[in-house]
N, C-alpha and C positions, 0 to 999 in steps of 0.2 A: 246361278250356279247351285248345285245340289250337294248337300252335305249329310252325313251322319255324325253326330257328335258323341264321342265317348268320354265320360266323367271318370276320372281316375286313370293313372298310368302304371298301375301295378301289373302283376302277371296277368290277370283276367283282362284288364283294360288292353294291354299290348295285344293279347290274344285276340280279343275282339276286333281291334283295329287291323290286324293281319287278315282276318276272316273277311271283313267288309272290304278291305282293299282288293282282295282276291276277286271279288265280285266286280270290281271295276267302279266301286263308289268312293267319292272324296270322303275322307274322314278327318275330322278335327279332334285332336286329342287334348283334353284340358286336365291340369292338376293344379291345385291351389298352393302347391309348394313350388316357388320360383325355380325354373329350369328343369324340373322333373320330367315335364312332358317332352322337352327337347331330348332329354337323356334316354327317354323311352323310344323315341325314334332312332336313336343311335344303335340301341340294342335291337330293335326290330330290323334294322338294316342288316345286322350281322346274321340274324336268323334267316331273313329271306335269302340272303346270298348263300348260306349254307344248305338251305333247302333248294335252291336252284341247282346248285352243284351236285346234290344227290338226286336231282330230277323228281323232287317231291314237293315243289312249290305248286300250291293250289291256284287255280284260274287259268285264264288264257293269257294274261299279261305276264312280261318279264319282271324280275325283281325291282329293275330299275323303273319301270313304268308304274309299278304298285307304289313303290316309295314315293313317287312324285305325286300321288294322290293324298299323302299324309302331310298333316301340319300340326304344329303344337302350339298352345296357348296357355298363359298364366291368367288371362282375364276371362271370367265366365261369360260376360256379355258378348265378347268377340266370338267365343267359341259356339255360342248359341245362333249366330247370324247365319242364314242360308235355309234351304229347304231340301228335303229329299221327295223327289216326285215318284209316287208309286204307281205303276202301270196298271195295277188291278182297279185303283180307285180314280185315277186321273186327276188327281188334285194334289197340291203341295202338302207334304206331311213332313215335319221336321221330326226325326226319330233321334231320342236321347238315350243312350245306353250308359246307365250308371254303374260303376264299378269300384266304389269305395269300400273300405274295410267294413267287416261284418259287425256294425254297431248300430243299433235301431236309432238311436237319437241323431247320429250323424247322417245316415241316410234320409230321415224325415226332414232336417234341416236343407240337405242338398235339394231336394225335391221342392221344398217350399221357396227356395231362392230361385230355382230354375223357373217355376211357375210365374214368378214375377216378370220374367224376361222373355217369355215366348207366348205365342198365340194359342188359340183354341184348338187348331189342328194338330198340335204337337203331340206325338205319342211318347208317354214317359214310361221307360222300361228299366227295371232293376235287375242286377245280376245276382241277387241275393240267394244263398243256398239254404236258408232255413228260417227265413222271416216271412211271414204270409203278407200278401198285398194289403189287406185292410189294416195292418200295423205299419208297414212301410210308408204307405200313402196318406196316413190318417190327417196330415196337414195340408193336404192338397185339396183345393176347392173343387175342381172338376176332375172327379175321380173316373169318369167314364172312359178316359183315354190312358189308363194306367194298367200295367201288368208287370209281371215278373217273367224274365226270360233267363232261366237258370241253365248255364252250361255246365259241362262235365270237364273237370280238369284232366288234361290240357285241352281246351276247346278246339285247337287248331288240328288235332289228331283224332279226338273223339267228337263225332258230329252231333250227338243229341243235344238238344236244347228243350227244356220243359217251359211251355208257355202257361202261365197260371194267372187267370183273371182276378181282379177285384170284384167283389160283389156288384159293383156298378158298371164294369167295364162292358162297352158295347161290342156286338159281335164283329162289325167292320174293323174294329182295332185289332181283334184277334186274328181276323183274316188278312189283314195288311201285314202284321208282324210274321204270320206264318208264310206269306208269300215272299217277304224279304228274306227270311231264313232259308228258305228253299233256294232261292235264286242265288245265295252266297255259298251253297253247298252244304248247309247244316241239314240235320234231320229233326224238324221240330215235331213235338207231340203236344196236343192240347188238352190240358186238364179242364174239367167241365166246371169245377168249382175249387176253390183254395181248400187246402187241408195241411196241417202242420207236417213238415218234411217232404211235401209234395209227393211225387210217385217214386223217383229214384232213390232218394234217401231213405223212404219207408222200406222199400224192398232191401236196400243195402243195410239198413238197421237190423233187419230180420236176420240176414245172413250174418252180420257181425255177432249178434246177440247168442245164436246157436253155436257159431264157431267158437266163442269165448267160453261158453258152457262146456262144450266138448272138451277143450283143453283143461279148464278149470277142474272138471271132474275126472281128469286123469284118463279120459277115453283115447285121447290122440294128442300128438305134440304140435307145437306151432308149426314147424316145418311141414309136417304131413297135412295138416288142415288146410294149409295154403296149396298144397299140391292137389288136394281134393278139388279145389276150385280151378287151378290153372292148368292141370292135365286131365280134369274131369268135366265138371259143369261148364266150365269157362270155355272149353273147346266147341261146345254146341252153342252156347249163349253168345259167342262172338257173331254167329250168323242168324240164329232163330232164338225167339224168346221161349219163356216157360209155357205159354199156352200152346204154341205151335209144336213144341218139343213132345208135350202130352199127345197132341193130336196125332203126331207121326209115330208114336210109340205104341200103338195099339192097331191091330188089323183094320178096325173100322172107325177109326178116329176118335175124338175126344170123348163122346159119350161111351163108347166101348171102353176106353181107357179107365173112366171112372168106375164102370161096372167091375172091372178087373181089379183095379188098385184103390179105389176111393176109401174103403173101409180101413185099408192098411195106412193110407196117408192120415186119415182122421185119428187113428190109433196113435201114430208117431207124433202128431201135433199136440195131441192130449198130453203126451209125456213130457213135453217141453218144460223146463224149470222156470223159475220167476227171472224177471229182468236182472241181469248180473250187475253187481256193484264193481264199476271199473275203478274205483278209488280204494278198494279194501286192500288188506294186507296180502291177500291171496293173488290180488291183480299183479302185484309187484314180481311175482314169480313168472307170470307170463310176459310181463315187460322185460324181465331180465333175459328170458329165453329167446325173445325177439331180437334183443341187442347182442346177444352171443351170435346169432346168425348175421345180422347186419348192425355194427356198432352205430350209435346215434350221433357220432361227430358229424360235422358238415362234409368233411372229405368223403367219408363212406356214403352218406345220404344223397350227396350231389352225384356220386358216381352211379348209384342205384337209380336215381331219377332220370339221368342221361340214358341209361340202359332201358329204362321204361319207356321213354320218349321214343327211342330208337325202334324199339320193338312194335309201339304203337304205330309208328310211321309205316313200317312194313306191313302191319296188319290192315292199315287204311289202304295201302296201295293194293293189297290182296283183295279186299273187299270191293275197291273201285274197279278192278280189272276182272272180277269174277263173272 
C-alpha cells in the first residue's frame, strides 16, 4: 500500500493532507500530541464537505472518497510504514512532509528521529518558510534526499510551492518531488540553490519594506498602499509575473522595456531608504492605523481570513477555468 506521511497536524499539515488526498494518495497524519491527528481529520472533513458543497473540492474524487484516504497516528513508527510509488522513477519512495512549528531545533530533532525509522529511498521534505535546508537537515546523515517544499498559506487555494534543495540534494529527488506536486495540482518552482528567504519571501520582503517606508514617510496611508497592490499590481500579478509584465508593457518586449524605462527604474531603486525598523516607536503608528481598519481581536481577524479564503477560492476557480 502506498502512503505519504504528513508530520504535524496544524493548519499547514491539514492543508497538505487535503492536497495529497485530492490527488488520490493515501495520507498518514502524525502528531506527537495524542488525539491531535484525529482532531485534524475531523476538521478536514468539515472543510472538504464545505468545499464540495461550493463545487470547489479539488481532484476527481468525492469528499467521502478523499476522506477515506486519510488516517491519523500518534505513533511515529506506524505513521512511517508504507511507500509512495512515483511513476517517474518506478521505484518505491516514501515521501515525508514535515509541518511542525517554525523552530529550528524541533525540526532538526524530528528529521533525526525520522531517519532512524526509514530506509534510504525516503524523501524528507520540510514545509519551513524561512529556514534553509542546510540548517534544517544538519542532523540527517543522508542529506542527498532532503529538500524544502515551501507552500504559500493557504496551500489549498494558493498553489505555488517552492522546492529548495540542500547543497547535497540529488537531481532525482527534486524531479520526483516536482512530479508529485504537479500531479496533486500544485504549481512547483525549483530553486537552483538555497538562499535565505527563498524566492517568494525575498520578493515579499522587498514589497513589505518599500510599502512600510512609504507609509512611515507620510507618502501614503496604510489603506491606500494596500489598494496599490490589490487594485493595481496584484491585478496583473494574479496571472502573470513581473518579468512577463515588463515584456508585455513595451512594443518590442523586455529589451525594449529596459531601453525605455530601465534608467527610471534604477533611479527609483537608488532612492529607496534603509531597511525599516519594524519595532520602533514610529512603527506603532502604522500598526495602530492598520488596527483601526481591521481590529486585531480574533473575531475581526477570523472574519477577514474567511473573506480572504473565499476570495482566493473564487480566484483559483477563475484561473482554473481561464
